[in-house]
N, CA, C, O and the ligand as a Tripos MOL2 file, in Angstrom:
@<TRIPOS>MOLECULE
protein
  261   259    66     0     0
PROTEIN
NO_CHARGES

@<TRIPOS>ATOM
      1 N           0.8410   -1.1970    0.0000 N.3       1 MET1
      2 CA          0.0000    0.0000    0.0000 C.3       1 MET1
      3 C           0.8770    1.2480    0.0000 C.2       1 MET1
      4 O           1.8240    1.3570    0.7780 O.2       1 MET1
      5 N           0.5520    2.1710   -0.8690 N.am      2 GLN2
      6 CA          1.3470    3.3890   -0.9720 C.3       2 GLN2
      7 C           1.0430    4.3400    0.1800 C.2       2 GLN2
      8 O          -0.1240    4.5400    0.5170 O.2       2 GLN2
      9 N           2.0570    4.9230    0.7830 N.am      3 PRO3
     10 CA          1.8460    5.8560    1.8950 C.3       3 PRO3
     11 C           1.5210    7.2730    1.4420 C.2       3 PRO3
     12 O           1.4130    8.1850    2.2620 O.2       3 PRO3
     13 N           1.3670    7.4510    0.1380 N.am      4 TYR4
     14 CA          1.1300    8.7980   -0.3660 C.3       4 TYR4
     15 C          -0.2820    9.2770   -0.0640 C.2       4 TYR4
     16 O          -1.2280    8.4930    0.0060 O.2       4 TYR4
     17 N          -0.3910   10.5650    0.1090 N.am      5 LEU5
     18 CA         -1.6970   11.1970    0.1700 C.3       5 LEU5
     19 C          -2.0890   11.3990   -1.2850 C.2       5 LEU5
     20 O          -1.4570   12.1810   -1.9960 O.2       5 LEU5
     21 N          -3.1210   10.7030   -1.7310 N.am      6 SER6
     22 CA         -3.3780   10.6590   -3.1610 C.3       6 SER6
     23 C          -4.3790   11.6980   -3.6440 C.2       6 SER6
     24 O          -5.4250   11.3560   -4.1960 O.2       6 SER6
     25 N          -4.0580   12.9530   -3.4360 N.am      7 ILE7
     26 CA         -4.9260   14.0070   -3.9600 C.3       7 ILE7
     27 C          -4.3140   14.6520   -5.1840 C.2       7 ILE7
     28 O          -4.9060   15.5470   -5.7860 O.2       7 ILE7
     29 N          -3.1110   14.1920   -5.5570 N.am      8 TYR8
     30 CA         -2.4420   14.7560   -6.7230 C.3       8 TYR8
     31 C          -2.5460   13.7830   -7.8810 C.2       8 TYR8
     32 O          -2.4130   12.5750   -7.6830 O.2       8 TYR8
     33 N          -2.7830   14.2840   -9.0900 N.am      9 PRO9
     34 CA         -2.9840   13.4020  -10.2450 C.3       9 PRO9
     35 C          -1.6780   12.9840  -10.9170 C.2       9 PRO9
     36 O          -1.5450   13.0860  -12.1370 O.2       9 PRO9
     37 N          -0.7200   12.5170  -10.1290 N.am     10 TYR10
     38 CA          0.5620   12.1190  -10.7070 C.3      10 TYR10
     39 C           0.9370   10.7110  -10.2740 C.2      10 TYR10
     40 O           0.6870   10.3060   -9.1390 O.2      10 TYR10
     41 N           1.5390    9.9750  -11.1940 N.am     11 HIS11
     42 CA          2.1010    8.6670  -10.8610 C.3      11 HIS11
     43 C           3.4270    8.9300  -10.1580 C.2      11 HIS11
     44 O           4.3020    9.5810  -10.7280 O.2      11 HIS11
     45 N           3.5930    8.4400   -8.9410 N.am     12 LEU12
     46 CA          4.8180    8.6760   -8.1940 C.3      12 LEU12
     47 C           5.6240    7.3910   -8.0860 C.2      12 LEU12
     48 O           5.0580    6.2980   -8.0840 O.2      12 LEU12
     49 N           6.9640    7.5190   -7.9940 N.am     13 PRO13
     50 CA          7.7900    6.3220   -7.8150 C.3      13 PRO13
     51 C           7.4690    5.6960   -6.4540 C.2      13 PRO13
     52 O           6.9290    6.3680   -5.5760 O.2      13 PRO13
     53 N           7.8040    4.3960   -6.2730 N.am     14 PRO14
     54 CA          7.5850    3.7740   -4.9600 C.3      14 PRO14
     55 C           8.2830    4.5830   -3.8700 C.2      14 PRO14
     56 O           9.4320    4.9940   -4.0340 O.2      14 PRO14
     57 N           7.5870    4.8090   -2.7600 N.am     15 ALA15
     58 CA          8.1130    5.6720   -1.7060 C.3      15 ALA15
     59 C           9.4430    5.1700   -1.1560 C.2      15 ALA15
     60 O          10.2980    5.9680   -0.7720 O.2      15 ALA15
     61 N           9.6240    3.8360   -1.1170 N.am     16 ASP16
     62 CA         10.8720    3.3270   -0.5400 C.3      16 ASP16
     63 C          12.0520    3.4260   -1.5060 C.2      16 ASP16
     64 O          13.1730    3.0480   -1.1640 O.2      16 ASP16
     65 N          11.7990    3.9310   -2.7090 N.am     17 GLU17
     66 CA         12.8990    4.1310   -3.6540 C.3      17 GLU17
     67 C          13.3360    5.5850   -3.7310 C.2      17 GLU17
     68 O          14.2700    5.9170   -4.4600 O.2      17 GLU17
     69 N          12.6710    6.4450   -2.9890 N.am     18 LEU18
     70 CA         13.0290    7.8670   -3.0300 C.3      18 LEU18
     71 C          14.3150    8.1130   -2.2540 C.2      18 LEU18
     72 O          14.5890    7.4510   -1.2530 O.2      18 LEU18
     73 N          15.1030    9.0790   -2.7350 N.am     19 THR19
     74 CA         16.3140    9.4760   -2.0200 C.3      19 THR19
     75 C          15.9070   10.3950   -0.8710 C.2      19 THR19
     76 O          14.8020   10.9390   -0.8720 O.2      19 THR19
     77 N          16.8060   10.5730    0.1220 N.am     20 PRO20
     78 CA         16.4840   11.5050    1.2190 C.3      20 PRO20
     79 C          16.1110   12.8890    0.6950 C.2      20 PRO20
     80 O          15.2060   13.5290    1.2300 O.2      20 PRO20
     81 N          16.7960   13.3510   -0.3400 N.am     21 GLY21
     82 CA         16.4890   14.6640   -0.9000 C.3      21 GLY21
     83 C          15.1030   14.7150   -1.5180 C.2      21 GLY21
     84 O          14.4140   15.7320   -1.4350 O.2      21 GLY21
     85 N          14.7080   13.6350   -2.1260 N.am     22 GLN22
     86 CA         13.3660   13.5820   -2.7130 C.3      22 GLN22
     87 C          12.3020   13.5640   -1.6230 C.2      22 GLN22
     88 O          11.2670   14.2190   -1.7450 O.2      22 GLN22
     89 N          12.5610   12.8130   -0.5580 N.am     23 LYS23
     90 CA         11.5900   12.7480    0.5420 C.3      23 LYS23
     91 C          11.4630   14.0820    1.2600 C.2      23 LYS23
     92 O          10.4290   14.3720    1.8630 O.2      23 LYS23
     93 N          12.5200   14.8980    1.1960 N.am     24 ASP24
     94 CA         12.4830   16.2120    1.8410 C.3      24 ASP24
     95 C          11.8840   17.2740    0.9340 C.2      24 ASP24
     96 O          11.7440   18.4290    1.3360 O.2      24 ASP24
     97 N          11.5290   16.8910   -0.2910 N.am     25 GLY25
     98 CA         10.9330   17.8550   -1.1970 C.3      25 GLY25
     99 C          11.9360   18.7810   -1.8510 C.2      25 GLY25
    100 O          11.5720   19.8390   -2.3640 O.2      25 GLY25
    101 N          13.2160   18.3810   -1.8340 N.am     26 ILE26
    102 CA         14.2650   19.2210   -2.4250 C.3      26 ILE26
    103 C          14.5360   18.8030   -3.8640 C.2      26 ILE26
    104 O          14.6920   19.6430   -4.7500 O.2      26 ILE26
    105 N          14.5900   17.4870   -4.0820 N.am     27 GLU27
    106 CA         14.8900   16.9780   -5.4160 C.3      27 GLU27
    107 C          13.6050   16.5600   -6.1330 C.2      27 GLU27
    108 O          12.5960   16.2190   -5.5140 O.2      27 GLU27
    109 N          13.6880   16.6030   -7.4460 N.am     28 CYS28
    110 CA         12.5830   16.1260   -8.2800 C.3      28 CYS28
    111 C          12.3520   14.6300   -7.9950 C.2      28 CYS28
    112 O          13.3090   13.8560   -7.9870 O.2      28 CYS28
    113 N          11.1140   14.2210   -7.7630 N.am     29 VAL29
    114 CA         10.8470   12.8190   -7.4450 C.3      29 VAL29
    115 C          11.0830   11.8910   -8.6300 C.2      29 VAL29
    116 O          11.1810   10.6770   -8.4540 O.2      29 VAL29
    117 N          11.1750   12.4520   -9.8400 N.am     30 TYR30
    118 CA         11.3880   11.6170  -11.0270 C.3      30 TYR30
    119 C          12.8340   11.5740  -11.4760 C.2      30 TYR30
    120 O          13.2090   10.6720  -12.2260 O.2      30 TYR30
    121 N          13.6600   12.5150  -11.0450 N.am     31 CYS31
    122 CA         15.0860   12.4320  -11.3670 C.3      31 CYS31
    123 C          15.9100   12.7060  -10.1190 C.2      31 CYS31
    124 O          16.1300   13.8610   -9.7550 O.2      31 CYS31
    125 N          16.3690   11.6320   -9.4570 N.am     32 PRO32
    126 CA         17.1670   11.7630   -8.2330 C.3      32 PRO32
    127 C          18.3500   12.6980   -8.4400 C.2      32 PRO32
    128 O          19.0860   12.5760   -9.4190 O.2      32 PRO32
    129 N          18.5220   13.6150   -7.5290 N.am     33 GLY33
    130 CA         19.6160   14.5640   -7.6320 C.3      33 GLY33
    131 C          19.2430   15.8280   -8.3720 C.2      33 GLY33
    132 O          19.9960   16.8020   -8.3540 O.2      33 GLY33
    133 N          18.0890   15.8310   -9.0260 N.am     34 GLY34
    134 CA         17.6640   16.9960   -9.7840 C.3      34 GLY34
    135 C          16.9700   18.0060   -8.8900 C.2      34 GLY34
    136 O          15.8120   17.8250   -8.5110 O.2      34 GLY34
    137 N          17.6930   19.0810   -8.5540 N.am     35 ASP35
    138 CA         17.0940   20.0640   -7.6510 C.3      35 ASP35
    139 C          17.1290   21.4660   -8.2590 C.2      35 ASP35
    140 O          16.8950   22.4540   -7.5630 O.2      35 ASP35
    141 N          17.4200   21.5500   -9.5550 N.am     36 ALA36
    142 CA         17.4450   22.8540  -10.2160 C.3      36 ALA36
    143 C          16.2680   22.9700  -11.1770 C.2      36 ALA36
    144 O          15.7660   21.9670  -11.6860 O.2      36 ALA36
    145 N          15.8440   24.1810  -11.4150 N.am     37 GLY37
    146 CA         14.7570   24.3860  -12.3600 C.3      37 GLY37
    147 C          13.4330   24.6040  -11.6510 C.2      37 GLY37
    148 O          13.3430   24.5610  -10.4240 O.2      37 GLY37
    149 N          12.4230   24.8360  -12.4480 N.am     38 THR38
    150 CA         11.0970   25.1160  -11.9040 C.3      38 THR38
    151 C          10.4310   23.8390  -11.4320 C.2      38 THR38
    152 O          10.3300   22.8680  -12.1820 O.2      38 THR38
    153 N           9.9770   23.8410  -10.1850 N.am     39 MET39
    154 CA          9.3530   22.6530   -9.6050 C.3      39 MET39
    155 C           7.8810   22.9200   -9.3220 C.2      39 MET39
    156 O           7.4320   24.0560   -9.1650 O.2      39 MET39
    157 N           7.1610   21.8090   -9.2660 N.am     40 ARG40
    158 CA          5.7230   21.8740   -8.9990 C.3      40 ARG40
    159 C           5.4160   20.7900   -7.9540 C.2      40 ARG40
    160 O           6.0020   19.7090   -8.0050 O.2      40 ARG40
    161 N           4.5110   21.0640   -7.0120 N.am     41 PRO41
    162 CA          4.1390   20.0140   -6.0580 C.3      41 PRO41
    163 C           3.4170   18.8740   -6.7680 C.2      41 PRO41
    164 O           2.4910   19.1110   -7.5430 O.2      41 PRO41
    165 N           3.8400   17.6360   -6.5060 N.am     42 VAL42
    166 CA          3.2140   16.4880   -7.1680 C.3      42 VAL42
    167 C           2.7050   15.4510   -6.1800 C.2      42 VAL42
    168 O           2.1020   14.4550   -6.5820 O.2      42 VAL42
    169 N           2.9390   15.6730   -4.9020 N.am     43 GLY43
    170 CA          2.4810   14.6820   -3.9420 C.3      43 GLY43
    171 C           2.7860   15.0860   -2.5270 C.2      43 GLY43
    172 O           3.3500   16.1500   -2.2680 O.2      43 GLY43
    173 N           2.4050   14.2210   -1.6150 N.am     44 HIS44
    174 CA          2.5370   14.4880   -0.2050 C.3      44 HIS44
    175 C           2.9070   13.1700    0.4390 C.2      44 HIS44
    176 O           2.2150   12.1690    0.2510 O.2      44 HIS44
    177 N           3.9940   13.1570    1.2010 N.am     45 LEU45
    178 CA          4.4270   11.9150    1.8330 C.3      45 LEU45
    179 C           4.7330   12.1830    3.2970 C.2      45 LEU45
    180 O           5.6820   12.8950    3.6240 O.2      45 LEU45
    181 N           3.9290   11.6110    4.1680 N.am     46 ARG46
    182 CA          4.1310   11.7400    5.6170 C.3      46 ARG46
    183 C           4.3630   13.1890    6.0270 C.2      46 ARG46
    184 O           5.3080   13.4930    6.7540 O.2      46 ARG46
    185 N           3.5070   14.0660    5.5620 N.am     47 GLY47
    186 CA          3.5740   15.4590    5.9980 C.3      47 GLY47
    187 C           4.5120   16.3420    5.2120 C.2      47 GLY47
    188 O           4.5840   17.5440    5.4680 O.2      47 GLY47
    189 N           5.2380   15.7730    4.2540 N.am     48 THR48
    190 CA          6.1670   16.5690    3.4630 C.3      48 THR48
    191 C           5.6880   16.6660    2.0230 C.2      48 THR48
    192 O           5.2760   15.6730    1.4230 O.2      48 THR48
    193 N           5.7470   17.8560    1.4860 N.am     49 MET49
    194 CA          5.3640   18.0610    0.0950 C.3      49 MET49
    195 C           6.4720   17.5410   -0.8090 C.2      49 MET49
    196 O           7.6540   17.7810   -0.5640 O.2      49 MET49
    197 N           6.0780   16.8290   -1.8540 N.am     50 LEU50
    198 CA          7.0360   16.3240   -2.8330 C.3      50 LEU50
    199 C           6.9540   17.1820   -4.0870 C.2      50 LEU50
    200 O           5.8750   17.6310   -4.4760 O.2      50 LEU50
    201 N           8.1060   17.4070   -4.7180 N.am     51 PHE51
    202 CA          8.1390   18.2760   -5.8880 C.3      51 PHE51
    203 C           8.7430   17.5690   -7.0920 C.2      51 PHE51
    204 O           9.4670   16.5820   -6.9580 O.2      51 PHE51
    205 N           8.4290   18.0960   -8.2730 N.am     52 ALA52
    206 CA          9.0320   17.5940   -9.5070 C.3      52 ALA52
    207 C           9.1490   18.7490  -10.4890 C.2      52 ALA52
    208 O           8.4190   19.7360  -10.4000 O.2      52 ALA52
    209 N          10.0760   18.6090  -11.4240 N.am     53 HIS53
    210 CA         10.1640   19.5790  -12.5130 C.3      53 HIS53
    211 C           8.8270   19.6050  -13.2400 C.2      53 HIS53
    212 O           8.1310   18.5920  -13.3130 O.2      53 HIS53
    213 N           8.4810   20.7440  -13.7640 N.am     54 THR54
    214 CA          7.1960   20.8250  -14.4630 C.3      54 THR54
    215 C           7.1550   19.8450  -15.6370 C.2      54 THR54
    216 O           6.1210   19.2260  -15.8860 O.2      54 THR54
    217 N           8.2640   19.6990  -16.3570 N.am     55 GLY55
    218 CA          8.3060   18.7740  -17.4830 C.3      55 GLY55
    219 C           8.1670   17.3320  -17.0390 C.2      55 GLY55
    220 O           7.4400   16.5560  -17.6600 O.2      55 GLY55
    221 N           8.8650   16.9630  -15.9600 N.am     56 CYS56
    222 CA          8.7740   15.6000  -15.4200 C.3      56 CYS56
    223 C           7.3550   15.3340  -14.9300 C.2      56 CYS56
    224 O           6.8060   14.2530  -15.1460 O.2      56 CYS56
    225 N           6.7710   16.3240  -14.2710 N.am     57 ALA57
    226 CA          5.4130   16.1630  -13.7400 C.3      57 ALA57
    227 C           4.4270   15.9160  -14.8740 C.2      57 ALA57
    228 O           3.5600   15.0480  -14.7700 O.2      57 ALA57
    229 N           4.5600   16.6830  -15.9630 N.am     58 ASP58
    230 CA          3.6440   16.5100  -17.0820 C.3      58 ASP58
    231 C           3.7470   15.1110  -17.6760 C.2      58 ASP58
    232 O           2.7450   14.5340  -18.0970 O.2      58 ASP58
    233 N           4.9720   14.5630  -17.7080 N.am     59 GLU59
    234 CA          5.1610   13.2230  -18.2760 C.3      59 GLU59
    235 C           4.5250   12.1440  -17.4060 C.2      59 GLU59
    236 O           4.1860   11.0670  -17.8960 O.2      59 GLU59
    237 N           4.3650   12.4330  -16.1170 N.am     60 ASN60
    238 CA          3.8390   11.4300  -15.1870 C.3      60 ASN60
    239 C           2.4350   11.7380  -14.7050 C.2      60 ASN60
    240 O           1.9520   11.1570  -13.7330 O.2      60 ASN60
    241 N           1.7930   12.6540  -15.3950 N.am     61 ARG61
    242 CA          0.4340   13.0100  -15.0360 C.3      61 ARG61
    243 C          -0.5110   11.8780  -15.4190 C.2      61 ARG61
    244 O          -0.3990   11.3050  -16.5030 O.2      61 ARG61
    245 N          -1.4520   11.5560  -14.5140 N.am     62 MET62
    246 CA         -2.4170   10.5130  -14.8270 C.3      62 MET62
    247 C          -3.3960   11.0230  -15.8620 C.2      62 MET62
    248 O          -3.6720   12.2190  -15.9510 O.2      62 MET62
    249 N          -3.9130   10.0960  -16.6390 N.am     63 GLU63
    250 CA         -4.9100   10.4950  -17.6180 C.3      63 GLU63
    251 C          -6.2450   10.7130  -16.9170 C.2      63 GLU63
    252 O          -6.4690   10.2240  -15.8090 O.2      63 GLU63
    253 N          -7.1100   11.4400  -17.5680 N.am     64 ASN64
    254 CA         -8.4440   11.7380  -17.0400 C.3      64 ASN64
    255 C          -8.4250   12.6450  -15.8300 C.2      64 ASN64
    256 O          -9.3340   12.6020  -15.0010 O.2      64 ASN64
    257 N          -7.3960   13.4650  -15.7240 N.am     65 HIS65
    258 CA         -7.3760   14.4530  -14.6390 C.3      65 HIS65
    259 C          -7.1270   15.8330  -15.2180 C.2      65 HIS65
    260 O          -7.0720   16.8130  -14.4750 O.2      65 HIS65
    261 ZN         12.8530   16.0530  -12.9370 Zn       66 ZN66
@<TRIPOS>BOND
     1     1     2 1
     2     2     3 1
     3     3     4 2
     4     3     5 am
     5     5     6 1
     6     6     7 1
     7     7     8 2
     8     7     9 am
     9     9    10 1
    10    10    11 1
    11    11    12 2
    12    11    13 am
    13    13    14 1
    14    14    15 1
    15    15    16 2
    16    15    17 am
    17    17    18 1
    18    18    19 1
    19    19    20 2
    20    19    21 am
    21    21    22 1
    22    22    23 1
    23    23    24 2
    24    23    25 am
    25    25    26 1
    26    26    27 1
    27    27    28 2
    28    27    29 am
    29    29    30 1
    30    30    31 1
    31    31    32 2
    32    31    33 am
    33    33    34 1
    34    34    35 1
    35    35    36 2
    36    35    37 am
    37    37    38 1
    38    38    39 1
    39    39    40 2
    40    39    41 am
    41    41    42 1
    42    42    43 1
    43    43    44 2
    44    43    45 am
    45    45    46 1
    46    46    47 1
    47    47    48 2
    48    47    49 am
    49    49    50 1
    50    50    51 1
    51    51    52 2
    52    51    53 am
    53    53    54 1
    54    54    55 1
    55    55    56 2
    56    55    57 am
    57    57    58 1
    58    58    59 1
    59    59    60 2
    60    59    61 am
    61    61    62 1
    62    62    63 1
    63    63    64 2
    64    63    65 am
    65    65    66 1
    66    66    67 1
    67    67    68 2
    68    67    69 am
    69    69    70 1
    70    70    71 1
    71    71    72 2
    72    71    73 am
    73    73    74 1
    74    74    75 1
    75    75    76 2
    76    75    77 am
    77    77    78 1
    78    78    79 1
    79    79    80 2
    80    79    81 am
    81    81    82 1
    82    82    83 1
    83    83    84 2
    84    83    85 am
    85    85    86 1
    86    86    87 1
    87    87    88 2
    88    87    89 am
    89    89    90 1
    90    90    91 1
    91    91    92 2
    92    91    93 am
    93    93    94 1
    94    94    95 1
    95    95    96 2
    96    95    97 am
    97    97    98 1
    98    98    99 1
    99    99   100 2
   100    99   101 am
   101   101   102 1
   102   102   103 1
   103   103   104 2
   104   103   105 am
   105   105   106 1
   106   106   107 1
   107   107   108 2
   108   107   109 am
   109   109   110 1
   110   110   111 1
   111   111   112 2
   112   111   113 am
   113   113   114 1
   114   114   115 1
   115   115   116 2
   116   115   117 am
   117   117   118 1
   118   118   119 1
   119   119   120 2
   120   119   121 am
   121   121   122 1
   122   122   123 1
   123   123   124 2
   124   123   125 am
   125   125   126 1
   126   126   127 1
   127   127   128 2
   128   127   129 am
   129   129   130 1
   130   130   131 1
   131   131   132 2
   132   131   133 am
   133   133   134 1
   134   134   135 1
   135   135   136 2
   136   135   137 am
   137   137   138 1
   138   138   139 1
   139   139   140 2
   140   139   141 am
   141   141   142 1
   142   142   143 1
   143   143   144 2
   144   143   145 am
   145   145   146 1
   146   146   147 1
   147   147   148 2
   148   147   149 am
   149   149   150 1
   150   150   151 1
   151   151   152 2
   152   151   153 am
   153   153   154 1
   154   154   155 1
   155   155   156 2
   156   155   157 am
   157   157   158 1
   158   158   159 1
   159   159   160 2
   160   159   161 am
   161   161   162 1
   162   162   163 1
   163   163   164 2
   164   163   165 am
   165   165   166 1
   166   166   167 1
   167   167   168 2
   168   167   169 am
   169   169   170 1
   170   170   171 1
   171   171   172 2
   172   171   173 am
   173   173   174 1
   174   174   175 1
   175   175   176 2
   176   175   177 am
   177   177   178 1
   178   178   179 1
   179   179   180 2
   180   179   181 am
   181   181   182 1
   182   182   183 1
   183   183   184 2
   184   183   185 am
   185   185   186 1
   186   186   187 1
   187   187   188 2
   188   187   189 am
   189   189   190 1
   190   190   191 1
   191   191   192 2
   192   191   193 am
   193   193   194 1
   194   194   195 1
   195   195   196 2
   196   195   197 am
   197   197   198 1
   198   198   199 1
   199   199   200 2
   200   199   201 am
   201   201   202 1
   202   202   203 1
   203   203   204 2
   204   203   205 am
   205   205   206 1
   206   206   207 1
   207   207   208 2
   208   207   209 am
   209   209   210 1
   210   210   211 1
   211   211   212 2
   212   211   213 am
   213   213   214 1
   214   214   215 1
   215   215   216 2
   216   215   217 am
   217   217   218 1
   218   218   219 1
   219   219   220 2
   220   219   221 am
   221   221   222 1
   222   222   223 1
   223   223   224 2
   224   223   225 am
   225   225   226 1
   226   226   227 1
   227   227   228 2
   228   227   229 am
   229   229   230 1
   230   230   231 1
   231   231   232 2
   232   231   233 am
   233   233   234 1
   234   234   235 1
   235   235   236 2
   236   235   237 am
   237   237   238 1
   238   238   239 1
   239   239   240 2
   240   239   241 am
   241   241   242 1
   242   242   243 1
   243   243   244 2
   244   243   245 am
   245   245   246 1
   246   246   247 1
   247   247   248 2
   248   247   249 am
   249   249   250 1
   250   250   251 1
   251   251   252 2
   252   251   253 am
   253   253   254 1
   254   254   255 1
   255   255   256 2
   256   255   257 am
   257   257   258 1
   258   258   259 1
   259   259   260 2
@<TRIPOS>SUBSTRUCTURE
     1 MET1         2 RESIDUE 1 A MET
     2 GLN2         6 RESIDUE 1 A GLN
     3 PRO3        10 RESIDUE 1 A PRO
     4 TYR4        14 RESIDUE 1 A TYR
     5 LEU5        18 RESIDUE 1 A LEU
     6 SER6        22 RESIDUE 1 A SER
     7 ILE7        26 RESIDUE 1 A ILE
     8 TYR8        30 RESIDUE 1 A TYR
     9 PRO9        34 RESIDUE 1 A PRO
    10 TYR10       38 RESIDUE 1 A TYR
    11 HIS11       42 RESIDUE 1 A HIS
    12 LEU12       46 RESIDUE 1 A LEU
    13 PRO13       50 RESIDUE 1 A PRO
    14 PRO14       54 RESIDUE 1 A PRO
    15 ALA15       58 RESIDUE 1 A ALA
    16 ASP16       62 RESIDUE 1 A ASP
    17 GLU17       66 RESIDUE 1 A GLU
    18 LEU18       70 RESIDUE 1 A LEU
    19 THR19       74 RESIDUE 1 A THR
    20 PRO20       78 RESIDUE 1 A PRO
    21 GLY21       82 RESIDUE 1 A GLY
    22 GLN22       86 RESIDUE 1 A GLN
    23 LYS23       90 RESIDUE 1 A LYS
    24 ASP24       94 RESIDUE 1 A ASP
    25 GLY25       98 RESIDUE 1 A GLY
    26 ILE26      102 RESIDUE 1 A ILE
    27 GLU27      106 RESIDUE 1 A GLU
    28 CYS28      110 RESIDUE 1 A CYS
    29 VAL29      114 RESIDUE 1 A VAL
    30 TYR30      118 RESIDUE 1 A TYR
    31 CYS31      122 RESIDUE 1 A CYS
    32 PRO32      126 RESIDUE 1 A PRO
    33 GLY33      130 RESIDUE 1 A GLY
    34 GLY34      134 RESIDUE 1 A GLY
    35 ASP35      138 RESIDUE 1 A ASP
    36 ALA36      142 RESIDUE 1 A ALA
    37 GLY37      146 RESIDUE 1 A GLY
    38 THR38      150 RESIDUE 1 A THR
    39 MET39      154 RESIDUE 1 A MET
    40 ARG40      158 RESIDUE 1 A ARG
    41 PRO41      162 RESIDUE 1 A PRO
    42 VAL42      166 RESIDUE 1 A VAL
    43 GLY43      170 RESIDUE 1 A GLY
    44 HIS44      174 RESIDUE 1 A HIS
    45 LEU45      178 RESIDUE 1 A LEU
    46 ARG46      182 RESIDUE 1 A ARG
    47 GLY47      186 RESIDUE 1 A GLY
    48 THR48      190 RESIDUE 1 A THR
    49 MET49      194 RESIDUE 1 A MET
    50 LEU50      198 RESIDUE 1 A LEU
    51 PHE51      202 RESIDUE 1 A PHE
    52 ALA52      206 RESIDUE 1 A ALA
    53 HIS53      210 RESIDUE 1 A HIS
    54 THR54      214 RESIDUE 1 A THR
    55 GLY55      218 RESIDUE 1 A GLY
    56 CYS56      222 RESIDUE 1 A CYS
    57 ALA57      226 RESIDUE 1 A ALA
    58 ASP58      230 RESIDUE 1 A ASP
    59 GLU59      234 RESIDUE 1 A GLU
    60 ASN60      238 RESIDUE 1 A ASN
    61 ARG61      242 RESIDUE 1 A ARG
    62 MET62      246 RESIDUE 1 A MET
    63 GLU63      250 RESIDUE 1 A GLU
    64 ASN64      254 RESIDUE 1 A ASN
    65 HIS65      258 RESIDUE 1 A HIS
    66 ZN66       261 GROUP 0 **** ****
């Protein structure tokens, strides 16, 4: 079961595969180590907002949302 708060229309990587930076909302959840560029909130994990590059987020957006 995913621990994500599922109010965001994005497919997120498995929570246990995220890097510490990704879990802290610093790095893009789709490219580990990617912390530069424009980010958008894509999820919520245990009280922390998760972010992704706008381009990465668009690629992982669920259909019908
Ligand atoms: Zn990215």
